C-alpha positions as semicolon CSV with decimal commas, in nm:
position;residue;x (nm);y (nm);z (nm)
1;X;5,853;-8,675;8,631
2;X;5,491;-8,583;8,688
3;X;5,592;-8,239;8,805
4;X;5,794;-8,178;8,490
5;X;5,495;-8,271;8,276
6;X;5,277;-8,007;8,435
7;X;5,548;-7,750;8,397
8;X;5,581;-7,833;8,028
9;X;5,201;-7,813;7,977
10;X;5,185;-7,478;8,149
11;X;5,468;-7,350;7,929
12;X;5,292;-7,464;7,612
13;X;4,967;-7,306;7,725
14;X;5,145;-6,979;7,795
15;X;5,304;-6,980;7,453
16;X;4,968;-7,056;7,285
17;X;4,795;-6,768;7,460
18;X;5,071;-6,532;7,358
19;X;5,048;-6,644;6,998
20;X;4,668;-6,612;7,000
21;X;4,701;-6,260;7,142
22;X;4,944;-6,163;6,866
23;X;4,708;-6,303;6,599
24;X;4,397;-6,140;6,742
25;X;4,565;-5,801;6,777
26;X;4,608;-5,731;6,401
27;X;4,255;-5,860;6,331
28;X;4,097;-5,630;6,587
29;X;4,254;-5,314;6,448
30;X;4,097;-5,346;6,102
31;X;3,762;-5,430;6,259
32;X;3,766;-5,121;6,470
33;X;3,874;-4,919;6,168
34;X;3,586;-5,063;5,964
35;X;3,333;-4,977;6,237
36;X;3,475;-4,628;6,263
37;X;3,444;-4,581;5,887
38;X;3,084;-4,703;5,894
39;X;3,005;-4,455;6,173
40;X;3,161;-4,167;5,981
41;X;2,970;-4,271;5,668
42;X;2,637;-4,254;5,853
43;X;2,727;-3,914;5,991
44;X;2,815;-3,788;5,642
45;X;2,483;-3,913;5,499
46;X;2,289;-3,746;5,778
47;X;2,484;-3,425;5,722
48;X;2,408;-3,434;5,348
49;X;2,037;-3,485;5,408
50;X;2,035;-3,199;5,654
51;X;2,215;-2,975;5,403
52;X;1,951;-3,057;5,138
53;X;1,673;-2,954;5,373
54;X;1,848;-2,634;5,476
55;X;2,016;-2,532;5,151
56;X;2,141;-2,174;5,179
57;X;2,007;-1,903;4,947
58;X;2,217;-1,831;4,641
59;X;2,466;-1,559;4,679
60;X;2,353;-1,224;4,531
61;X;2,496;-1,138;4,194
62;X;2,726;-0,845;4,219
63;X;2,695;-0,597;3,934
64;X;3,004;-0,404;3,857
65;X;2,945;-0,028;3,841
66;X;3,280;0,046;3,695
67;X;3,586;0,207;3,836
68;X;3,663;0,560;3,926
69;X;3,728;0,648;3,562
70;X;3,377;0,545;3,462
71;X;3,222;0,732;3,751
72;X;3,420;1,040;3,656
73;X;3,308;1,021;3,293
74;X;2,944;0,986;3,399
75;X;2,984;1,287;3,627
76;X;3,142;1,488;3,344
77;X;2,847;1,400;3,115
78;X;2,595;1,509;3,372
79;X;2,779;1,836;3,429
80;X;2,803;1,905;3,055
81;X;2,433;1,829;3,007
82;X;2,345;2,059;3,297
83;X;2,539;2,337;3,130
84;X;2,336;2,296;2,812
85;X;2,001;2,303;2,994
86;X;1,815;2,634;3,015
87;X;1,821;2,823;3,343
88;X;1,543;3,022;3,506
89;X;1,557;3,373;3,645
90;X;1,722;3,254;3,970
91;X;2,007;3,092;3,778
92;X;1,913;2,736;3,862
93;X;1,904;2,466;3,601
94;X;1,558;2,373;3,485
95;X;1,464;2,007;3,522
96;X;1,499;1,800;3,204
97;X;1,189;1,750;3,000
98;X;1,088;1,410;2,879
99;X;1,104;1,371;2,503
100;X;0,772;1,343;2,336
101;X;0,683;0,987;2,253
102;X;0,603;0,934;1,886
103;X;0,240;0,859;1,832
104;X;0,163;0,526;1,678
105;X;-0,075;0,573;1,387
106;X;-0,396;0,378;1,416
107;X;-0,409;0,083;1,184
108;X;-0,717;0,076;0,965
109;X;-0,939;-0,222;0,982
110;X;-1,103;-0,246;0,642
111;X;-1,405;-0,462;0,602
112;X;-1,597;-0,522;0,276
113;X;-1,931;-0,510;0,461
114;X;-1,873;-0,166;0,622
115;X;-2,059;0,121;0,457
116;X;-1,810;0,358;0,289
117;X;-1,781;0,712;0,421
118;X;-1,872;0,966;0,151
119;X;-1,957;1,336;0,140
120;X;-2,315;1,461;0,130
121;X;-2,467;1,416;-0,216
122;X;-2,754;1,651;-0,304
123;X;-2,948;1,678;-0,631
124;X;-3,068;2,030;-0,716
125;X;-3,345;2,111;-0,966
126;X;-3,542;2,419;-1,062
127;X;-3,829;2,526;-1,292
128;X;-3,863;2,890;-1,396
129;X;-4,128;3,070;-1,600
130;X;-4,031;3,429;-1,682
131;X;-4,225;3,704;-1,860
132;X;-3,993;3,896;-2,094
133;X;-4,036;4,154;-2,367
134;X;-3,817;3,972;-2,621
135;X;-3,827;3,591;-2,558
136;X;-3,579;3,508;-2,835
137;X;-3,309;3,742;-2,706
138;X;-3,371;3,625;-2,350
139;X;-3,336;3,264;-2,465
140;X;-3,003;3,336;-2,635
141;X;-2,879;3,518;-2,324
142;X;-2,975;3,222;-2,106
143;X;-2,789;2,979;-2,333
144;X;-2,483;3,199;-2,341
145;X;-2,481;3,216;-1,961
146;X;-2,513;2,838;-1,949
147;X;-2,208;2,793;-2,172
148;X;-2,009;3,046;-1,969
149;X;-2,078;2,853;-1,648
150;X;-1,974;2,523;-1,798
151;X;-2,321;2,376;-1,846
152;X;-2,483;2,204;-2,146
153;X;-2,820;2,190;-2,318
154;X;-3,027;1,880;-2,247
155;X;-3,351;1,966;-2,432
156;X;-3,505;2,254;-2,628
157;X;-3,859;2,316;-2,763
158;X;-3,934;2,662;-2,898
159;X;-3,916;2,894;-2,595
160;X;-3,867;2,611;-2,347
161;X;-3,523;2,468;-2,262
162;X;-3,384;2,221;-2,013
163;X;-3,024;2,281;-1,921
164;X;-2,763;2,136;-1,686
165;X;-2,523;2,357;-1,495
166;X;-2,262;2,267;-1,232
167;X;-2,427;2,233;-0,892
168;X;-2,183;2,478;-0,739
169;X;-2,318;2,751;-0,974
170;X;-2,686;2,649;-0,954
171;X;-2,813;2,940;-0,745
172;X;-2,596;3,191;-0,933
173;X;-2,758;3,089;-1,261
174;X;-3,111;3,112;-1,118
175;X;-3,047;3,465;-0,987
176;X;-2,914;3,581;-1,323
177;X;-3,215;3,443;-1,514
178;X;-3,462;3,604;-1,272
179;X;-3,312;3,943;-1,358
180;X;-3,418;3,904;-1,724
181;X;-3,790;3,965;-1,659
182;X;-4,082;3,901;-1,428
183;X;-4,080;3,559;-1,264
184;X;-4,419;3,398;-1,308
185;X;-4,334;3,061;-1,158
186;X;-4,035;2,939;-0,962
187;X;-3,988;2,594;-0,817
188;X;-3,664;2,487;-0,654
189;X;-3,613;2,140;-0,510
190;X;-3,329;1,944;-0,355
191;X;-3,288;1,576;-0,269
192;X;-3,026;1,420;-0,046
193;X;-2,921;1,083;-0,189
194;X;-2,620;1,018;0,035
195;X;-2,769;0,708;0,200
196;X;-2,892;0,567;-0,130
197;X;-2,556;0,618;-0,296
198;X;-2,370;0,458;-0,004
199;X;-2,601;0,152;-0,002
200;X;-2,555;0,101;-0,375
201;X;-2,178;0,138;-0,344
202;X;-2,168;-0,124;-0,068
203;X;-2,386;-0,362;-0,266
204;X;-2,169;-0,319;-0,573
205;X;-1,856;-0,408;-0,372
206;X;-2,017;-0,725;-0,236
207;X;-2,128;-0,830;-0,582
208;X;-1,775;-0,787;-0,717
209;X;-1,640;-1,008;-0,438
210;X;-1,899;-1,270;-0,521
211;X;-1,806;-1,257;-0,888
212;X;-1,441;-1,319;-0,803
213;X;-1,537;-1,626;-0,599
214;X;-1,760;-1,760;-0,873
215;X;-1,479;-1,730;-1,126
216;X;-1,253;-1,927;-0,892
217;X;-1,522;-2,195;-0,847
218;X;-1,572;-2,214;-1,223
219;X;-1,212;-2,324;-1,264
220;X;-1,265;-2,603;-1,007
221;X;-1,589;-2,736;-1,161
222;X;-1,564;-3,110;-1,242
223;X;-1,892;-3,183;-1,411
224;X;-2,093;-3,012;-1,681
225;X;-2,385;-2,954;-1,444
226;X;-2,163;-2,775;-1,193
227;X;-2,012;-2,558;-1,464
228;X;-2,354;-2,460;-1,603
229;X;-2,488;-2,373;-1,259
230;X;-2,189;-2,153;-1,180
231;X;-2,212;-1,980;-1,516
232;X;-2,580;-1,900;-1,462
233;X;-2,507;-1,749;-1,122
234;X;-2,211;-1,559;-1,266
235;X;-2,432;-1,418;-1,543
236;X;-2,687;-1,302;-1,286
237;X;-2,421;-1,132;-1,072
238;X;-2,272;-0,957;-1,376
239;X;-2,617;-0,824;-1,466
240;X;-2,667;-0,678;-1,118
241;X;-2,319;-0,525;-1,128
242;X;-2,393;-0,353;-1,458
243;X;-2,731;-0,224;-1,335
244;X;-2,595;-0,083;-1,012
245;X;-2,293;0,068;-1,187
246;X;-2,526;0,247;-1,428
247;X;-2,745;0,369;-1,144
248;X;-2,444;0,507;-0,961
249;X;-2,321;0,689;-1,270
250;X;-2,660;0,848;-1,319
251;X;-2,686;0,962;-0,959
252;X;-2,334;1,100;-0,970
253;X;-2,421;1,297;-1,283
254;X;-2,734;1,440;-1,126
255;X;-2,533;1,550;-0,825
256;X;-2,256;1,709;-1,032
257;X;-2,493;1,899;-1,264
258;X;-2,818;2,060;-1,149
259;X;-3,122;2,051;-1,379
260;X;-3,301;2,373;-1,471
261;X;-3,619;2,392;-1,678
262;X;-3,661;2,741;-1,820
263;X;-3,953;2,891;-2,013
264;X;-3,985;3,246;-2,145
265;X;-4,333;3,397;-2,190
266;X;-4,382;3,712;-2,406
267;X;-4,498;4,022;-2,217
268;X;-4,700;4,324;-2,342
269;X;-4,519;4,655;-2,362
270;X;-4,791;4,826;-2,164
271;X;-4,660;4,678;-1,844
272;X;-4,612;4,351;-1,669
273;X;-4,894;4,106;-1,715
274;X;-5,044;3,965;-1,399
275;X;-4,947;3,602;-1,400
276;X;-5,239;3,363;-1,428
277;X;-5,086;3,163;-1,148
278;X;-5,110;3,465;-0,914
279;X;-5,449;3,598;-1,030
280;X;-5,750;3,579;-0,799
281;X;-5,984;3,283;-0,857
282;X;-6,300;3,492;-0,786
283;X;-6,464;3,572;-1,119
284;X;-6,645;3,895;-1,019
285;X;-6,324;4,050;-0,890
286;X;-6,167;4,005;-1,234
287;X;-6,454;4,198;-1,399
288;X;-6,472;4,467;-1,132
289;X;-6,421;4,824;-1,250
290;X;-6,349;5,112;-1,010
291;X;-6,541;5,358;-1,230
292;X;-6,868;5,174;-1,153
293;X;-6,847;5,299;-0,794
294;X;-6,919;5,653;-0,910
295;X;-7,189;5,570;-1,165
296;X;-6,958;5,624;-1,456
297;X;-6,883;5,987;-1,347
298;X;-6,533;6,112;-1,286
């Protein structure tokens, strides 16, 4: 009886171990699978990190140059262009010349404070005193010559006249008048007013700009005092503009027309009279007679 009990206990123990082995076997497989997956996951993460640190360079972009048809057309164009190029004495094609690049015109940079560029402005004037046999006829001839040259009479007093002739014909007129008789006095002067005219022109432009600004401020005036002050300044600026404009017109007229003062002095028929201007200032020379050297004998 006791021996049967131990046999039964051993049998039960054997059956329990077998059952535990069967239950532990399916549980161990998923565990090993889970550990294997975790190991592979760590390896993948390390591989990704390594790939980020050693990222390969981007692949070069391949540019298509076309097929054989395109290459053939390009070759045909080059051959045709070579045929049209000039050849030298040896028969070889001259190298192509680069087309001339169009020049870009310089852009002006206007500034109201820059002095304007103008041509030279010169005022010519002359004073002539001429001894003539017939002063009246000489005067009429001088006036007729003035009209022919496009001049005009500015003043006349008996045998004295002041005329204006175009500056381009100034020296021509003087030469023609000197042929009418004996020149007793001749004074010719010239004055360059280019700088003066340019300064006045610049000042006039600045004043006009100021007047435009004052007119704009006058429209924005809010009080009577402000309006009166702007009007006073505007009146002053207008006065300066008128004065400078008149000065410029006068200078322009003097440049365009030269001034000639002409006087005709009657001359004796016995011969040309020695001009008083050219006579000697020594009194005894004037009264000297050559016949006195020989005691009145000839």
